[in-house]
C-alpha positions as CSV (number, residue, x, y, z in Angstrom):
1,M,-1.7,-27.8,21.7
2,N,-2.9,-24.2,21.0
3,L,-0.7,-22.8,18.4
4,W,-2.2,-19.3,18.4
5,K,-0.2,-16.7,20.1
6,D,-0.1,-12.9,19.7
7,K,3.3,-13.0,18.1
8,W,2.0,-14.9,15.1
9,K,1.5,-12.0,12.9
10,P,2.7,-11.6,9.3
11,M,6.0,-10.1,8.5
12,L,5.5,-6.8,6.7
13,L,7.1,-5.6,3.4
14,E,8.9,-2.4,2.5
15,E,8.1,-1.0,-1.0
16,A,10.5,-0.1,-3.8
17,E,9.7,1.6,-7.1
18,N,12.1,-0.4,-9.3
19,P,13.1,-4.0,-9.6
20,F,16.7,-5.0,-9.0
21,E,19.1,-7.9,-9.2
22,S,21.0,-9.3,-6.2
23,K,22.6,-12.6,-5.3
24,D,21.5,-12.0,-1.7
25,Y,17.8,-12.1,-2.6
26,I,15.2,-14.5,-3.9
27,F,12.3,-13.2,-6.0
28,E,8.7,-14.3,-6.0
29,M,5.5,-13.4,-7.9
30,K,3.2,-11.1,-5.8
31,F,-0.3,-12.6,-5.7
32,D,-3.3,-10.3,-5.6
33,G,-5.3,-12.0,-2.8
34,I,-5.8,-12.0,1.0
35,R,-2.7,-12.3,3.2
36,A,-3.3,-15.0,5.7
37,I,-1.6,-17.2,8.3
38,I,-2.9,-20.8,8.7
39,F,-2.6,-22.8,11.9
40,I,-2.6,-26.5,11.3
41,S,-2.7,-29.1,14.0
42,K,-4.0,-32.7,14.3
43,E,-7.2,-31.4,15.7
44,K,-8.1,-28.4,13.6
45,L,-7.1,-25.8,11.0
46,I,-7.6,-22.0,11.7
47,I,-7.2,-19.2,9.2
48,K,-6.3,-15.7,10.4
49,T,-5.9,-12.4,8.5
50,R,-3.0,-10.1,8.9
51,N,-5.1,-8.2,11.4
52,G,-5.9,-11.3,13.4
53,H,-9.5,-11.8,12.2
54,D,-10.6,-15.4,12.1
55,I,-11.9,-16.2,8.6
56,T,-11.8,-20.0,8.9
57,N,-15.5,-20.4,8.1
58,L,-15.3,-18.3,4.9
59,Y,-13.1,-20.9,3.1
60,P,-14.2,-24.4,4.0
61,E,-12.3,-25.9,1.0
62,L,-9.0,-25.0,2.8
63,Q,-9.8,-27.7,5.4
64,K,-8.4,-30.1,2.8
65,I,-4.9,-29.0,3.8
66,K,-5.3,-31.3,6.8
67,E,-5.3,-34.2,4.4
68,I,-1.7,-33.6,3.5
69,I,-0.2,-32.1,6.7
70,H,-0.5,-34.2,9.8
71,K,1.6,-32.3,12.3
72,D,1.6,-28.9,14.1
73,V,2.5,-26.3,11.5
74,I,2.0,-22.5,10.9
75,V,2.3,-21.2,7.4
76,D,2.2,-17.8,5.8
77,G,0.8,-17.1,2.3
78,E,-2.0,-15.6,0.2
79,I,-5.5,-16.8,-0.4
80,V,-6.1,-16.4,-4.1
81,T,-8.8,-17.1,-6.7
82,F,-7.9,-17.7,-10.3
83,D,-9.7,-16.8,-13.4
84,Q,-8.5,-18.4,-16.7
85,G,-5.1,-19.1,-15.0
86,F,-4.6,-15.6,-13.6
87,P,-5.2,-14.3,-10.0
88,S,-8.5,-12.5,-9.8
89,F,-9.2,-10.3,-6.8
90,R,-12.6,-9.5,-8.4
91,K,-13.7,-13.1,-8.0
92,L,-12.2,-13.3,-4.5
93,E,-14.2,-10.2,-3.3
94,K,-17.4,-12.1,-3.9
95,R,-16.3,-14.6,-1.2
96,N,-15.1,-12.1,1.4
97,H,-18.5,-10.7,2.6
98,L,-20.6,-13.8,2.6
99,K,-22.2,-14.7,5.9
100,D,-24.8,-17.4,5.0
101,S,-23.2,-20.8,5.5
102,N,-25.1,-22.3,2.5
103,K,-23.9,-19.6,0.2
104,I,-20.3,-20.0,1.5
105,K,-20.5,-23.8,0.8
106,I,-21.8,-23.2,-2.7
107,Q,-19.1,-20.7,-3.5
108,S,-16.4,-23.0,-2.1
109,L,-17.4,-25.4,-4.8
110,K,-18.2,-23.0,-7.6
111,N,-15.5,-20.4,-6.9
112,P,-12.8,-22.2,-4.9
113,V,-9.7,-20.5,-3.5
114,I,-6.1,-21.7,-3.3
115,F,-3.6,-21.0,-0.5
116,M,-0.4,-19.9,-2.2
117,C,2.1,-20.6,0.6
118,F,5.5,-18.8,0.7
119,D,6.8,-19.4,4.2
120,I,6.6,-21.6,7.3
121,L,6.9,-20.2,10.8
122,Y,6.3,-23.3,12.9
123,D,7.2,-26.9,12.2
124,E,6.6,-28.8,15.4
125,K,8.5,-25.9,17.0
126,D,9.1,-22.2,16.3
127,I,11.5,-21.8,13.4
128,T,11.2,-18.0,12.8
129,N,14.8,-17.5,13.8
130,L,16.0,-19.7,11.0
131,P,17.2,-17.9,7.8
132,L,14.7,-17.8,4.9
133,T,16.6,-20.4,2.9
134,E,16.3,-22.9,5.7
135,R,12.6,-22.2,6.2
136,K,12.1,-22.7,2.4
137,K,13.8,-26.2,2.8
138,R,11.3,-27.1,5.5
139,L,8.4,-25.8,3.4
140,D,9.6,-27.9,0.4
141,L,9.1,-31.0,2.5
142,L,5.3,-30.4,2.8
143,L,3.1,-32.0,0.2
144,E,0.7,-30.0,-2.1
145,N,-2.9,-30.6,-3.2
146,D,-5.5,-28.6,-5.1
147,V,-5.9,-26.0,-2.4
148,F,-2.4,-25.8,-1.0
149,V,0.4,-24.8,-3.4
150,K,3.9,-23.6,-2.6
151,V,5.1,-20.4,-4.3
152,T,8.1,-20.9,-6.6
153,Y,10.9,-18.4,-6.7
154,I,14.1,-17.5,-8.6
155,E,17.4,-16.3,-7.4
156,K,19.2,-13.1,-8.3
157,E,17.2,-12.2,-11.4
158,G,14.6,-9.8,-10.1
159,I,14.4,-7.6,-13.2
160,T,13.8,-10.6,-15.4
161,L,10.9,-11.8,-13.3
162,F,9.5,-8.3,-13.0
163,N,9.5,-7.9,-16.8
164,T,7.7,-11.2,-17.2
165,I,5.1,-10.2,-14.6
166,K,4.6,-6.8,-16.3
167,K,4.0,-8.4,-19.7
168,M,1.4,-10.6,-18.1
169,Q,-0.2,-7.6,-16.4
170,L,0.1,-9.1,-13.0
171,E,0.5,-7.3,-9.6
172,G,4.2,-7.3,-9.1
173,I,7.0,-9.2,-7.4
174,V,8.5,-9.6,-3.9
175,A,12.2,-9.6,-3.1
176,K,13.3,-11.5,0.0
177,K,16.8,-11.6,1.6
178,K,18.1,-15.1,1.7
179,D,19.4,-14.9,5.3
180,S,16.4,-13.0,6.7
181,K,14.7,-14.2,9.9
182,Y,10.9,-14.1,10.0
183,E,10.0,-11.0,12.0
184,P,6.3,-10.8,12.8
185,D,4.6,-7.5,12.4
186,I,7.9,-5.7,11.5
187,R,8.6,-3.9,8.2
188,T,12.1,-4.1,7.0
189,E,14.1,-4.1,3.7
190,N,14.6,-7.9,4.1
191,W,11.2,-8.2,2.3
192,I,10.5,-5.7,-0.4
193,K,7.5,-5.5,-2.8
194,I,7.8,-4.0,-6.2
195,K,4.4,-3.3,-7.7
196,N,3.5,-3.3,-11.4
197,I,2.1,0.2,-11.4
198,K,-0.1,1.3,-14.3
199,E,-1.0,4.9,-15.1
200,G,-3.4,6.9,-17.2
201,K,-4.9,10.3,-17.6
202,F,-8.5,10.8,-16.3
203,Y,-10.9,13.7,-16.1
204,I,-12.0,15.3,-12.9
205,G,-15.8,15.6,-12.7
206,G,-16.4,16.7,-9.2
207,Y,-15.2,16.6,-5.6
208,I,-16.2,15.8,-2.0
209,D,-15.0,18.5,0.4
210,K,-15.5,17.8,4.1
211,K,-14.8,21.1,5.8
212,E,-13.2,19.6,8.8
213,S,-10.8,17.4,6.8
214,S,-7.4,18.3,5.4
215,V,-8.0,16.3,2.2
216,I,-10.4,16.4,-0.6
217,S,-11.8,13.5,-2.7
218,L,-11.7,13.9,-6.5
219,L,-14.2,12.1,-8.7
220,L,-12.5,10.5,-11.7
221,A,-13.9,9.7,-15.2
222,E,-12.8,8.6,-18.6
223,K,-14.3,9.6,-21.9
224,K,-15.7,7.1,-24.4
225,K,-17.6,8.2,-27.5
226,K,-18.2,11.7,-26.1
227,E,-19.6,10.2,-22.8
228,F,-17.9,10.3,-19.4
229,Y,-17.9,7.2,-17.2
230,Y,-17.0,7.0,-13.5
231,V,-13.8,5.2,-12.7
232,G,-13.4,6.0,-9.0
233,K,-12.0,8.6,-6.7
234,I,-8.8,9.6,-5.0
235,S,-7.9,11.8,-2.1
236,I,-5.4,14.7,-2.2
237,S,-4.2,17.3,0.2
238,K,-6.0,20.7,0.2
239,K,-2.5,22.1,-0.1
240,N,-2.0,20.4,-3.4
241,K,-2.1,22.9,-6.3
242,L,-4.6,20.7,-8.2
243,F,-7.1,21.4,-5.4
244,F,-7.0,25.1,-6.2
245,Q,-7.4,24.4,-9.9
246,V,-10.4,22.3,-9.2
247,K,-12.1,24.9,-7.0
248,K,-11.8,27.4,-9.8
249,E,-13.9,25.2,-12.2
250,S,-17.5,26.0,-13.0
251,I,-19.9,24.2,-10.7
252,R,-22.8,22.2,-12.2
253,N,-26.2,21.3,-10.9
254,N,-25.8,17.7,-11.9
255,T,-23.1,15.4,-13.1
256,L,-22.0,14.6,-16.6
257,I,-20.5,11.3,-15.4
258,N,-22.4,8.1,-16.1
259,N,-22.6,5.5,-13.2
260,C,-21.6,8.1,-10.6
261,K,-23.7,7.9,-7.4
262,E,-21.5,10.0,-5.2
263,D,-22.9,12.9,-3.2
264,A,-20.5,15.5,-4.4
265,V,-20.0,19.0,-5.9
266,F,-19.9,18.5,-9.6
267,I,-17.9,20.5,-12.1
268,N,-17.4,20.6,-15.8
269,P,-14.9,17.8,-16.6
270,N,-12.3,20.0,-18.2
271,L,-9.3,19.2,-16.0
272,R,-7.3,16.0,-16.4
273,C,-4.7,14.4,-14.1
274,T,-2.3,11.5,-14.2
275,I,-3.3,8.6,-12.0
276,E,-1.3,5.5,-10.9
277,Y,-3.2,2.3,-10.1
278,L,-2.8,-1.4,-9.9
279,E,-5.7,-2.7,-11.9
280,R,-9.3,-2.2,-12.8
281,T,-12.4,-4.0,-11.5
282,K,-14.8,-5.7,-13.8
283,S,-17.0,-2.5,-13.8
284,G,-13.9,-0.3,-14.7
285,I,-13.1,1.1,-11.3
286,L,-9.4,1.8,-10.6
287,R,-8.0,-0.2,-7.7
288,H,-5.4,1.4,-5.3
289,A,-5.5,4.6,-7.3
290,K,-3.5,7.7,-6.4
291,L,-2.4,10.9,-8.0
292,K,1.0,10.6,-9.7
293,D,3.6,12.9,-8.1
């Protein structure tokens, strides 16, 4: 049986700024990984990204899921790598761009992933019309192993979970309405993500201005021991008042920012702005950075 159909796409999430409590929702930890749908049959196992790309060959260790599931099943979840017990997108990135089969095999042993499963769409038949609580019961019947783990959840107490996640400096939480059906490729308030947003003040050391574009990219830096170090860039509208402030700054012939290899217009790093971001990479670059409104 060929389980793959165009309709098998992940359900999408709305976003909220603040956590909440509700008896109508369950709350799960949000894992920082790669969203994926896995198709399992007696013959094979296929892994697809949210955009439908086949990434089965990138994660050979996930074939071990077939050892514990012996029927036609489609599950939704997140491919995650852990570092000292915490999800690490940095480690996962090393796996994402590999093409050599030998290197992929080595990394699958050296740097294995885990599929954190939070929903089931198909259990010998399409069950997307069942309420979430019923799908969770079906999911609970599946066994776990070292590469297939079911995501735990709590009821009602979203604020409590979020505060715990925040203390641990993790990505955030997801709120899901108990009676919600699984709606592929649709974004509704039945599933809501609440991110643990961090913020900080950073210097602007230059900009990239493409004349035909309506946005400008700002180069960001932080100051350590009188030296400036590159931490990434953000895009803002050319109608933003910060853009006019930046354009008034003195232009330099070179950059004062260490580790910056951008082809840009450099300015004296006098201006600072407040940036929201999720986390920093090992090299200090801000992930999912944006200007705070």
